[in-house]
N, CA, C and O atoms as a Maestro MAE file, in Angstrom:
{
 s_m_m2io_version
 :::
 2.0.0
}

f_m_ct {
 s_m_title
 :::
 protein
 m_atom[264] {
  # First column is atom index #
  i_m_mmod_type
  r_m_x_coord
  r_m_y_coord
  r_m_z_coord
  i_m_residue_number
  s_m_chain_name
  s_m_pdb_residue_name
  s_m_pdb_atom_name
  i_m_atomic_number
  :::
  1 25 -6.505 -20.114 -16.231 1 A "UNK " " N  " 7
  2 3 -7.539 -19.077 -16.281 1 A "UNK " " CA " 6
  3 2 -7.910 -18.605 -14.885 1 A "UNK " " C  " 6
  4 15 -8.143 -17.411 -14.695 1 A "UNK " " O  " 8
  5 25 -7.973 -19.490 -13.905 2 A "UNK " " N  " 7
  6 3 -8.351 -19.135 -12.573 2 A "UNK " " CA " 6
  7 2 -7.400 -18.112 -11.961 2 A "UNK " " C  " 6
  8 15 -7.830 -17.189 -11.270 2 A "UNK " " O  " 8
  9 25 -6.104 -18.283 -12.218 3 A "UNK " " N  " 7
  10 3 -5.130 -17.319 -11.638 3 A "UNK " " CA " 6
  11 2 -5.295 -15.920 -12.185 3 A "UNK " " C  " 6
  12 15 -4.963 -14.955 -11.496 3 A "UNK " " O  " 8
  13 25 -5.786 -15.777 -13.372 4 A "UNK " " N  " 7
  14 3 -5.986 -14.445 -14.000 4 A "UNK " " CA " 6
  15 2 -7.019 -13.667 -13.179 4 A "UNK " " C  " 6
  16 15 -6.910 -12.445 -13.077 4 A "UNK " " O  " 8
  17 25 -8.017 -14.336 -12.591 5 A "UNK " " N  " 7
  18 3 -9.002 -13.667 -11.786 5 A "UNK " " CA " 6
  19 2 -8.641 -13.712 -10.282 5 A "UNK " " C  " 6
  20 15 -8.914 -12.763 -9.546 5 A "UNK " " O  " 8
  21 25 -8.057 -14.770 -9.862 6 A "UNK " " N  " 7
  22 3 -7.767 -14.925 -8.438 6 A "UNK " " CA " 6
  23 2 -6.715 -13.937 -7.951 6 A "UNK " " C  " 6
  24 15 -6.867 -13.389 -6.859 6 A "UNK " " O  " 8
  25 25 -5.661 -13.689 -8.711 7 A "UNK " " N  " 7
  26 3 -4.610 -12.774 -8.226 7 A "UNK " " CA " 6
  27 2 -5.136 -11.341 -8.076 7 A "UNK " " C  " 6
  28 15 -4.939 -10.747 -7.016 7 A "UNK " " O  " 8
  29 25 -5.802 -10.755 -9.098 8 A "UNK " " N  " 7
  30 3 -6.355 -9.430 -8.896 8 A "UNK " " CA " 6
  31 2 -7.359 -9.356 -7.722 8 A "UNK " " C  " 6
  32 15 -7.395 -8.359 -7.000 8 A "UNK " " O  " 8
  33 25 -8.157 -10.397 -7.541 9 A "UNK " " N  " 7
  34 3 -9.095 -10.452 -6.410 9 A "UNK " " CA " 6
  35 2 -8.320 -10.434 -5.116 9 A "UNK " " C  " 6
  36 15 -8.676 -9.672 -4.216 9 A "UNK " " O  " 8
  37 25 -7.278 -11.233 -4.974 10 A "UNK " " N  " 7
  38 3 -6.460 -11.276 -3.765 10 A "UNK " " CA " 6
  39 2 -5.817 -9.926 -3.472 10 A "UNK " " C  " 6
  40 15 -5.801 -9.475 -2.326 10 A "UNK " " O  " 8
  41 25 -5.284 -9.278 -4.517 11 A "UNK " " N  " 7
  42 3 -4.649 -8.001 -4.357 11 A "UNK " " CA " 6
  43 2 -5.672 -6.965 -3.901 11 A "UNK " " C  " 6
  44 15 -5.432 -6.219 -2.952 11 A "UNK " " O  " 8
  45 25 -6.827 -6.927 -4.592 12 A "UNK " " N  " 7
  46 3 -7.895 -5.953 -4.214 12 A "UNK " " CA " 6
  47 2 -8.368 -6.181 -2.791 12 A "UNK " " C  " 6
  48 15 -8.567 -5.231 -2.034 12 A "UNK " " O  " 8
  49 25 -8.547 -7.436 -2.435 13 A "UNK " " N  " 7
  50 3 -9.023 -7.747 -1.069 13 A "UNK " " CA " 6
  51 2 -8.033 -7.295 -0.021 13 A "UNK " " C  " 6
  52 15 -8.409 -6.726 1.004 13 A "UNK " " O  " 8
  53 25 -6.747 -7.556 -0.289 14 A "UNK " " N  " 7
  54 3 -5.707 -7.146 0.645 14 A "UNK " " CA " 6
  55 2 -5.654 -5.641 0.800 14 A "UNK " " C  " 6
  56 15 -5.589 -5.120 1.914 14 A "UNK " " O  " 8
  57 25 -5.684 -4.939 -0.339 15 A "UNK " " N  " 7
  58 3 -5.590 -3.479 -0.283 15 A "UNK " " CA " 6
  59 2 -6.759 -2.859 0.413 15 A "UNK " " C  " 6
  60 15 -6.601 -1.908 1.179 15 A "UNK " " O  " 8
  61 25 -7.935 -3.383 0.160 16 A "UNK " " N  " 7
  62 3 -9.183 -2.829 0.804 16 A "UNK " " CA " 6
  63 2 -9.270 -3.148 2.258 16 A "UNK " " C  " 6
  64 15 -9.647 -2.298 3.065 16 A "UNK " " O  " 8
  65 25 -8.914 -4.414 2.627 17 A "UNK " " N  " 7
  66 3 -9.006 -4.868 3.990 17 A "UNK " " CA " 6
  67 2 -7.879 -4.403 4.907 17 A "UNK " " C  " 6
  68 15 -8.113 -4.023 6.054 17 A "UNK " " O  " 8
  69 25 -6.670 -4.439 4.393 18 A "UNK " " N  " 7
  70 3 -5.528 -4.202 5.247 18 A "UNK " " CA " 6
  71 2 -4.751 -2.956 4.890 18 A "UNK " " C  " 6
  72 15 -4.023 -2.413 5.720 18 A "UNK " " O  " 8
  73 25 -4.900 -2.502 3.665 19 A "UNK " " N  " 7
  74 3 -4.161 -1.287 3.224 19 A "UNK " " CA " 6
  75 2 -2.748 -1.516 2.760 19 A "UNK " " C  " 6
  76 15 -2.185 -0.684 2.049 19 A "UNK " " O  " 8
  77 25 -2.163 -2.633 3.151 20 A "UNK " " N  " 7
  78 3 -0.857 -2.967 2.722 20 A "UNK " " CA " 6
  79 2 -0.875 -4.300 1.988 20 A "UNK " " C  " 6
  80 15 -1.559 -5.229 2.418 20 A "UNK " " O  " 8
  81 25 -0.155 -4.407 0.916 21 A "UNK " " N  " 7
  82 3 -0.147 -5.608 0.119 21 A "UNK " " CA " 6
  83 2 0.897 -6.557 0.692 21 A "UNK " " C  " 6
  84 15 2.083 -6.229 0.739 21 A "UNK " " O  " 8
  85 25 0.440 -7.775 1.143 22 A "UNK " " N  " 7
  86 3 1.441 -8.718 1.650 22 A "UNK " " CA " 6
  87 2 2.434 -9.127 0.578 22 A "UNK " " C  " 6
  88 15 2.117 -9.065 -0.610 22 A "UNK " " O  " 8
  89 25 3.640 -9.548 0.976 23 A "UNK " " N  " 7
  90 3 4.688 -9.849 0.058 23 A "UNK " " CA " 6
  91 2 4.289 -10.975 -0.909 23 A "UNK " " C  " 6
  92 15 4.624 -10.918 -2.092 23 A "UNK " " O  " 8
  93 25 3.584 -11.985 -0.418 24 A "UNK " " N  " 7
  94 3 3.172 -13.096 -1.306 24 A "UNK " " CA " 6
  95 2 2.264 -12.572 -2.441 24 A "UNK " " C  " 6
  96 15 2.463 -12.930 -3.601 24 A "UNK " " O  " 8
  97 25 1.296 -11.748 -2.117 25 A "UNK " " N  " 7
  98 3 0.426 -11.210 -3.077 25 A "UNK " " CA " 6
  99 2 1.167 -10.305 -4.080 25 A "UNK " " C  " 6
  100 15 0.854 -10.275 -5.270 25 A "UNK " " O  " 8
  101 25 2.127 -9.593 -3.569 26 A "UNK " " N  " 7
  102 3 2.939 -8.693 -4.361 26 A "UNK " " CA " 6
  103 2 3.783 -9.491 -5.389 26 A "UNK " " C  " 6
  104 15 3.863 -9.129 -6.563 26 A "UNK " " O  " 8
  105 25 4.398 -10.570 -4.913 27 A "UNK " " N  " 7
  106 3 5.172 -11.385 -5.851 27 A "UNK " " CA " 6
  107 2 4.292 -12.039 -6.876 27 A "UNK " " C  " 6
  108 15 4.647 -12.078 -8.054 27 A "UNK " " O  " 8
  109 25 3.119 -12.571 -6.454 28 A "UNK " " N  " 7
  110 3 2.204 -13.171 -7.444 28 A "UNK " " CA " 6
  111 2 1.811 -12.187 -8.507 28 A "UNK " " C  " 6
  112 15 1.845 -12.517 -9.692 28 A "UNK " " O  " 8
  113 25 1.432 -10.970 -8.119 29 A "UNK " " N  " 7
  114 3 1.014 -9.952 -9.027 29 A "UNK " " CA " 6
  115 2 2.056 -9.526 -9.959 29 A "UNK " " C  " 6
  116 15 1.774 -9.291 -11.134 29 A "UNK " " O  " 8
  117 25 3.296 -9.409 -9.483 30 A "UNK " " N  " 7
  118 3 4.410 -9.022 -10.339 30 A "UNK " " CA " 6
  119 2 4.734 -10.146 -11.310 30 A "UNK " " C  " 6
  120 15 5.053 -9.873 -12.467 30 A "UNK " " O  " 8
  121 25 4.664 -11.406 -10.876 31 A "UNK " " N  " 7
  122 3 4.982 -12.517 -11.719 31 A "UNK " " CA " 6
  123 2 3.881 -12.607 -12.875 31 A "UNK " " C  " 6
  124 15 4.206 -12.847 -14.038 31 A "UNK " " O  " 8
  125 25 2.642 -12.413 -12.506 32 A "UNK " " N  " 7
  126 3 1.588 -12.635 -13.523 32 A "UNK " " CA " 6
  127 2 1.346 -11.345 -14.333 32 A "UNK " " C  " 6
  128 15 1.144 -11.396 -15.546 32 A "UNK " " O  " 8
  129 25 1.369 -10.238 -13.674 33 A "UNK " " N  " 7
  130 3 1.165 -8.958 -14.380 33 A "UNK " " CA " 6
  131 2 2.423 -8.142 -14.183 33 A "UNK " " C  " 6
  132 15 2.796 -7.842 -13.049 33 A "UNK " " O  " 8
  133 25 3.080 -7.778 -15.264 34 A "UNK " " N  " 7
  134 3 4.408 -7.125 -15.150 34 A "UNK " " CA " 6
  135 2 4.363 -5.813 -14.435 34 A "UNK " " C  " 6
  136 15 5.391 -5.408 -13.893 34 A "UNK " " O  " 8
  137 25 3.284 -5.129 -14.388 35 A "UNK " " N  " 7
  138 3 3.271 -3.824 -13.705 35 A "UNK " " CA " 6
  139 2 2.217 -3.829 -12.603 35 A "UNK " " C  " 6
  140 15 1.058 -3.521 -12.883 35 A "UNK " " O  " 8
  141 25 2.555 -4.154 -11.406 36 A "UNK " " N  " 7
  142 3 1.650 -4.248 -10.283 36 A "UNK " " CA " 6
  143 2 0.998 -2.852 -9.996 36 A "UNK " " C  " 6
  144 15 -0.140 -2.749 -9.539 36 A "UNK " " O  " 8
  145 25 1.770 -1.828 -10.284 37 A "UNK " " N  " 7
  146 3 1.216 -0.489 -10.050 37 A "UNK " " CA " 6
  147 2 -0.012 -0.220 -10.873 37 A "UNK " " C  " 6
  148 15 -0.938 0.437 -10.398 37 A "UNK " " O  " 8
  149 25 -0.050 -0.704 -12.085 38 A "UNK " " N  " 7
  150 3 -1.253 -0.555 -12.934 38 A "UNK " " CA " 6
  151 2 -2.454 -1.270 -12.281 38 A "UNK " " C  " 6
  152 15 -3.575 -0.762 -12.321 38 A "UNK " " O  " 8
  153 25 -2.221 -2.422 -11.694 39 A "UNK " " N  " 7
  154 3 -3.293 -3.184 -11.048 39 A "UNK " " CA " 6
  155 2 -3.791 -2.382 -9.825 39 A "UNK " " C  " 6
  156 15 -4.998 -2.235 -9.635 39 A "UNK " " O  " 8
  157 25 -2.880 -1.874 -9.015 40 A "UNK " " N  " 7
  158 3 -3.292 -1.081 -7.874 40 A "UNK " " CA " 6
  159 2 -4.073 0.181 -8.289 40 A "UNK " " C  " 6
  160 15 -5.033 0.577 -7.629 40 A "UNK " " O  " 8
  161 25 -3.641 0.794 -9.385 41 A "UNK " " N  " 7
  162 3 -4.248 2.017 -9.873 41 A "UNK " " CA " 6
  163 2 -5.717 1.674 -10.336 41 A "UNK " " C  " 6
  164 15 -6.630 2.445 -10.043 41 A "UNK " " O  " 8
  165 25 -5.933 0.601 -11.005 42 A "UNK " " N  " 7
  166 3 -7.234 0.233 -11.474 42 A "UNK " " CA " 6
  167 2 -8.128 -0.112 -10.291 42 A "UNK " " C  " 6
  168 15 -9.304 0.252 -10.291 42 A "UNK " " O  " 8
  169 25 -7.600 -0.810 -9.274 43 A "UNK " " N  " 7
  170 3 -8.390 -1.135 -8.118 43 A "UNK " " CA " 6
  171 2 -8.824 0.192 -7.417 43 A "UNK " " C  " 6
  172 15 -9.962 0.320 -6.965 43 A "UNK " " O  " 8
  173 25 -7.892 1.159 -7.343 44 A "UNK " " N  " 7
  174 3 -8.205 2.456 -6.733 44 A "UNK " " CA " 6
  175 2 -9.311 3.209 -7.482 44 A "UNK " " C  " 6
  176 15 -10.175 3.841 -6.874 44 A "UNK " " O  " 8
  177 25 -9.261 3.124 -8.820 45 A "UNK " " N  " 7
  178 3 -10.293 3.784 -9.611 45 A "UNK " " CA " 6
  179 2 -11.668 3.147 -9.397 45 A "UNK " " C  " 6
  180 15 -12.680 3.836 -9.270 45 A "UNK " " O  " 8
  181 25 -11.674 1.826 -9.363 46 A "UNK " " N  " 7
  182 3 -12.931 1.148 -9.082 46 A "UNK " " CA " 6
  183 2 -13.517 1.396 -7.682 46 A "UNK " " C  " 6
  184 15 -14.727 1.307 -7.473 46 A "UNK " " O  " 8
  185 25 -12.651 1.700 -6.763 47 A "UNK " " N  " 7
  186 3 -13.093 2.002 -5.383 47 A "UNK " " CA " 6
  187 2 -13.546 3.473 -5.246 47 A "UNK " " C  " 6
  188 15 -14.348 3.809 -4.375 47 A "UNK " " O  " 8
  189 25 -13.018 4.326 -6.117 48 A "UNK " " N  " 7
  190 3 -13.247 5.790 -5.978 48 A "UNK " " CA " 6
  191 2 -14.787 6.101 -6.134 48 A "UNK " " C  " 6
  192 15 -15.339 6.914 -5.393 48 A "UNK " " O  " 8
  193 25 -15.428 5.451 -7.086 49 A "UNK " " N  " 7
  194 3 -16.814 5.754 -7.397 49 A "UNK " " CA " 6
  195 2 -17.736 5.363 -6.170 49 A "UNK " " C  " 6
  196 15 -18.450 6.224 -5.656 49 A "UNK " " O  " 8
  197 25 -17.721 4.140 -5.733 50 A "UNK " " N  " 7
  198 3 -18.653 3.809 -4.605 50 A "UNK " " CA " 6
  199 2 -18.344 4.605 -3.337 50 A "UNK " " C  " 6
  200 15 -19.255 5.001 -2.610 50 A "UNK " " O  " 8
  201 25 -17.058 4.836 -3.075 51 A "UNK " " N  " 7
  202 3 -16.681 5.609 -1.843 51 A "UNK " " CA " 6
  203 2 -17.245 7.023 -1.967 51 A "UNK " " C  " 6
  204 15 -17.778 7.562 -0.997 51 A "UNK " " O  " 8
  205 25 -17.132 7.624 -3.147 52 A "UNK " " N  " 7
  206 3 -17.663 8.960 -3.327 52 A "UNK " " CA " 6
  207 2 -19.146 9.002 -3.185 52 A "UNK " " C  " 6
  208 15 -19.692 9.900 -2.544 52 A "UNK " " O  " 8
  209 25 -19.841 7.995 -3.805 53 A "UNK " " N  " 7
  210 3 -21.295 7.940 -3.741 53 A "UNK " " CA " 6
  211 2 -21.713 7.746 -2.240 53 A "UNK " " C  " 6
  212 15 -22.644 8.398 -1.765 53 A "UNK " " O  " 8
  213 25 -21.039 6.884 -1.549 54 A "UNK " " N  " 7
  214 3 -21.381 6.643 -0.103 54 A "UNK " " CA " 6
  215 2 -21.128 7.944 0.685 54 A "UNK " " C  " 6
  216 15 -21.926 8.283 1.559 54 A "UNK " " O  " 8
  217 25 -20.064 8.663 0.405 55 A "UNK " " N  " 7
  218 3 -19.740 9.898 1.115 55 A "UNK " " CA " 6
  219 2 -20.779 11.006 0.918 55 A "UNK " " C  " 6
  220 15 -20.986 11.825 1.813 55 A "UNK " " O  " 8
  221 25 -21.405 11.033 -0.203 56 A "UNK " " N  " 7
  222 3 -22.435 12.023 -0.477 56 A "UNK " " CA " 6
  223 2 -23.846 11.454 -0.400 56 A "UNK " " C  " 6
  224 15 -24.814 12.107 -0.789 56 A "UNK " " O  " 8
  225 25 -23.948 10.234 0.104 57 A "UNK " " N  " 7
  226 3 -25.277 9.598 0.280 57 A "UNK " " CA " 6
  227 2 -26.087 9.637 -0.991 57 A "UNK " " C  " 6
  228 15 -27.259 10.010 -0.950 57 A "UNK " " O  " 8
  229 25 -25.500 9.262 -2.139 58 A "UNK " " N  " 7
  230 3 -26.172 9.184 -3.346 58 A "UNK " " CA " 6
  231 2 -27.076 7.943 -3.387 58 A "UNK " " C  " 6
  232 15 -26.616 6.820 -3.181 58 A "UNK " " O  " 8
  233 25 -28.379 8.167 -3.658 59 A "UNK " " N  " 7
  234 3 -29.301 7.050 -3.675 59 A "UNK " " CA " 6
  235 2 -29.437 6.453 -5.084 59 A "UNK " " C  " 6
  236 15 -29.232 7.136 -6.088 59 A "UNK " " O  " 8
  237 25 -29.779 5.194 -5.128 60 A "UNK " " N  " 7
  238 3 -30.014 4.524 -6.389 60 A "UNK " " CA " 6
  239 2 -31.321 4.968 -6.920 60 A "UNK " " C  " 6
  240 15 -32.307 4.883 -6.187 60 A "UNK " " O  " 8
  241 25 -31.432 5.448 -8.160 61 A "UNK " " N  " 7
  242 3 -32.693 5.922 -8.686 61 A "UNK " " CA " 6
  243 2 -33.673 4.753 -8.891 61 A "UNK " " C  " 6
  244 15 -33.283 3.624 -9.191 61 A "UNK " " O  " 8
  245 25 -34.956 5.079 -8.714 62 A "UNK " " N  " 7
  246 3 -36.006 4.121 -8.953 62 A "UNK " " CA " 6
  247 2 -36.122 3.778 -10.432 62 A "UNK " " C  " 6
  248 15 -35.995 4.685 -11.254 62 A "UNK " " O  " 8
  249 25 -36.355 2.525 -10.825 63 A "UNK " " N  " 7
  250 3 -36.502 2.206 -12.250 63 A "UNK " " CA " 6
  251 2 -37.790 2.829 -12.821 63 A "UNK " " C  " 6
  252 15 -38.792 2.969 -12.121 63 A "UNK " " O  " 8
  253 25 -37.734 3.188 -14.080 64 A "UNK " " N  " 7
  254 3 -38.956 3.745 -14.734 64 A "UNK " " CA " 6
  255 2 -39.956 2.681 -14.814 64 A "UNK " " C  " 6
  256 15 -39.614 1.508 -14.965 64 A "UNK " " O  " 8
  257 25 -41.244 3.063 -14.712 65 A "UNK " " N  " 7
  258 3 -42.345 2.116 -14.744 65 A "UNK " " CA " 6
  259 2 -42.974 2.150 -16.166 65 A "UNK " " C  " 6
  260 15 -44.195 2.244 -16.299 65 A "UNK " " O  " 8
  261 25 -42.164 2.077 -17.182 66 A "UNK " " N  " 7
  262 3 -42.685 2.110 -18.548 66 A "UNK " " CA " 6
  263 2 -42.747 0.768 -19.128 66 A "UNK " " C  " 6
  264 15 -43.163 0.611 -20.276 66 A "UNK " " O  " 8
  :::
 }
 m_bond[263] {
  # First column is bond index #
  i_m_from
  i_m_to
  i_m_order
  :::
  1 1 2 1
  2 2 3 1
  3 3 4 2
  4 3 5 1
  5 5 6 1
  6 6 7 1
  7 7 8 2
  8 7 9 1
  9 9 10 1
  10 10 11 1
  11 11 12 2
  12 11 13 1
  13 13 14 1
  14 14 15 1
  15 15 16 2
  16 15 17 1
  17 17 18 1
  18 18 19 1
  19 19 20 2
  20 19 21 1
  21 21 22 1
  22 22 23 1
  23 23 24 2
  24 23 25 1
  25 25 26 1
  26 26 27 1
  27 27 28 2
  28 27 29 1
  29 29 30 1
  30 30 31 1
  31 31 32 2
  32 31 33 1
  33 33 34 1
  34 34 35 1
  35 35 36 2
  36 35 37 1
  37 37 38 1
  38 38 39 1
  39 39 40 2
  40 39 41 1
  41 41 42 1
  42 42 43 1
  43 43 44 2
  44 43 45 1
  45 45 46 1
  46 46 47 1
  47 47 48 2
  48 47 49 1
  49 49 50 1
  50 50 51 1
  51 51 52 2
  52 51 53 1
  53 53 54 1
  54 54 55 1
  55 55 56 2
  56 55 57 1
  57 57 58 1
  58 58 59 1
  59 59 60 2
  60 59 61 1
  61 61 62 1
  62 62 63 1
  63 63 64 2
  64 63 65 1
  65 65 66 1
  66 66 67 1
  67 67 68 2
  68 67 69 1
  69 69 70 1
  70 70 71 1
  71 71 72 2
  72 71 73 1
  73 73 74 1
  74 74 75 1
  75 75 76 2
  76 75 77 1
  77 77 78 1
  78 78 79 1
  79 79 80 2
  80 79 81 1
  81 81 82 1
  82 82 83 1
  83 83 84 2
  84 83 85 1
  85 85 86 1
  86 86 87 1
  87 87 88 2
  88 87 89 1
  89 89 90 1
  90 90 91 1
  91 91 92 2
  92 91 93 1
  93 93 94 1
  94 94 95 1
  95 95 96 2
  96 95 97 1
  97 97 98 1
  98 98 99 1
  99 99 100 2
  100 99 101 1
  101 101 102 1
  102 102 103 1
  103 103 104 2
  104 103 105 1
  105 105 106 1
  106 106 107 1
  107 107 108 2
  108 107 109 1
  109 109 110 1
  110 110 111 1
  111 111 112 2
  112 111 113 1
  113 113 114 1
  114 114 115 1
  115 115 116 2
  116 115 117 1
  117 117 118 1
  118 118 119 1
  119 119 120 2
  120 119 121 1
  121 121 122 1
  122 122 123 1
  123 123 124 2
  124 123 125 1
  125 125 126 1
  126 126 127 1
  127 127 128 2
  128 127 129 1
  129 129 130 1
  130 130 131 1
  131 131 132 2
  132 131 133 1
  133 133 134 1
  134 134 135 1
  135 135 136 2
  136 135 137 1
  137 137 138 1
  138 138 139 1
  139 139 140 2
  140 139 141 1
  141 141 142 1
  142 142 143 1
  143 143 144 2
  144 143 145 1
  145 145 146 1
  146 146 147 1
  147 147 148 2
  148 147 149 1
  149 149 150 1
  150 150 151 1
  151 151 152 2
  152 151 153 1
  153 153 154 1
  154 154 155 1
  155 155 156 2
  156 155 157 1
  157 157 158 1
  158 158 159 1
  159 159 160 2
  160 159 161 1
  161 161 162 1
  162 162 163 1
  163 163 164 2
  164 163 165 1
  165 165 166 1
  166 166 167 1
  167 167 168 2
  168 167 169 1
  169 169 170 1
  170 170 171 1
  171 171 172 2
  172 171 173 1
  173 173 174 1
  174 174 175 1
  175 175 176 2
  176 175 177 1
  177 177 178 1
  178 178 179 1
  179 179 180 2
  180 179 181 1
  181 181 182 1
  182 182 183 1
  183 183 184 2
  184 183 185 1
  185 185 186 1
  186 186 187 1
  187 187 188 2
  188 187 189 1
  189 189 190 1
  190 190 191 1
  191 191 192 2
  192 191 193 1
  193 193 194 1
  194 194 195 1
  195 195 196 2
  196 195 197 1
  197 197 198 1
  198 198 199 1
  199 199 200 2
  200 199 201 1
  201 201 202 1
  202 202 203 1
  203 203 204 2
  204 203 205 1
  205 205 206 1
  206 206 207 1
  207 207 208 2
  208 207 209 1
  209 209 210 1
  210 210 211 1
  211 211 212 2
  212 211 213 1
  213 213 214 1
  214 214 215 1
  215 215 216 2
  216 215 217 1
  217 217 218 1
  218 218 219 1
  219 219 220 2
  220 219 221 1
  221 221 222 1
  222 222 223 1
  223 223 224 2
  224 223 225 1
  225 225 226 1
  226 226 227 1
  227 227 228 2
  228 227 229 1
  229 229 230 1
  230 230 231 1
  231 231 232 2
  232 231 233 1
  233 233 234 1
  234 234 235 1
  235 235 236 2
  236 235 237 1
  237 237 238 1
  238 238 239 1
  239 239 240 2
  240 239 241 1
  241 241 242 1
  242 242 243 1
  243 243 244 2
  244 243 245 1
  245 245 246 1
  246 246 247 1
  247 247 248 2
  248 247 249 1
  249 249 250 1
  250 250 251 1
  251 251 252 2
  252 251 253 1
  253 253 254 1
  254 254 255 1
  255 255 256 2
  256 255 257 1
  257 257 258 1
  258 258 259 1
  259 259 260 2
  260 259 261 1
  261 261 262 1
  262 262 263 1
  263 263 264 2
  :::
 }
}
C-alpha cells in the first residue's frame, strides 16, 4: 500500500523540483503504473490550478459568519 502513494509522490516531487524525471523514478512509475504519461498528466493538472491562482493573486475568501 505504501508504494501506491510513495511512487506518485516521488514522481511529483521530482517533476516540480527538478523538471526532469530521474531514471529510477521513471522505472518505478512504469513498473507500478503502466502508463507513466497519465501520472505526469494528472500531476500537471493538479499544479495548474494553484499556479494560475498565484499568477493572478487570487485570495482565499473569508468564511461566512453564519
